[in-house]
Steps between C-alpha positions, in 0.01 A plus 500: 500500500859615517387861481261441793780334713732781435228747596437315819873495585539881434189568701620296800845663486330847487290423800798363702699807420212726606451306822867516580506863434206550738657282771831693460324824593414384847748553784674199653258309728644457845216519757141389553395854436693507173315177401158643599552828303643322181208248505245789536658689215519195275133416569390846411764566223218545239259717707691819565313743298337822624800731491757246645865485404627190300706232670839635356435838654416357824836329507671830427338650797598195720858529389510874559391458853717198594812632328478827685366370823204734505266463788245790493297490184209697354293384209256742323234290323445168644257369242424137606850447649736340257780754532430529867556128535843518332599808715378343822675178409829689471430682825454175676867441420617837625274523805304796356134588435294651222240758509289492191200728393194414286209724427261231364317303780460189285860487404606570858291213629642264253853609561459442876360160433793412268758629760356260753501210246849558420603501862631858489226690692737569799734688266241734356293797619238516236314836500178604322476847385609788255878497469482868396420558886661208660848517346566859607382414849768241548738622771779249532812427296502227226759340285277350212211643318307347200263715321240322275186707532371793291771591256405870496596517870842329489680836534285590797551169668879544460502857629295391803735196572831649420560674841407165664734281298826431677828531315573177329122448453310450179188635327385254231217577256313262267384534145759758384592346168287760307676812571217730424265749672488459880771222503746724311431785747568260795809360354638832384457625847653212698792473251573878557558432884868515578443279798349212310643252236228364279512191280215354290430128452333489156382138520117456517330818611814668618618585838690818597735446798627821668752459781550790750868576514516788747 
């Protein structure tokens, strides 16, 4: 009986700690939109599969945008919209907008629905198509890029976006923990650029963050 009681106490403590850690990862809630986005994310916390980023990585993207006051963002690889929601939530604070690309019609359709449900559709231009063609065709300047599509094309995405990223802007890439093959080629290339400073967050799947310095 005592052992069962101790187990229950330990289990309850563990769940409380886990819950508090999860709550701590959300930004401070100040507006009705904040409450709507947070509620949507909480309700769908266990359903983000199909190539989506984890919650902790979403918060990293949010902080990057808010802390640097980025306003013109591009996402390569929408999936069903988890990272896009975090990016757009941050852009709602800075007065910016996100362009996001997805090649799969079903994922694109689900992402658009999720953006609406989260209350962030006005901050997102979700485009269906092949990023190999759509990214090079962009003709404006941008201050934030998040690459989370085909890993063997990361270097090409960066080369296409580099001239369009403003000084002070950032190119971030997901799933870079395993530095091998195509990821190694991408990281070696971007780390060799004398006008970028790259750091890697190794928690989770890993995010490389490259700030353009000149």
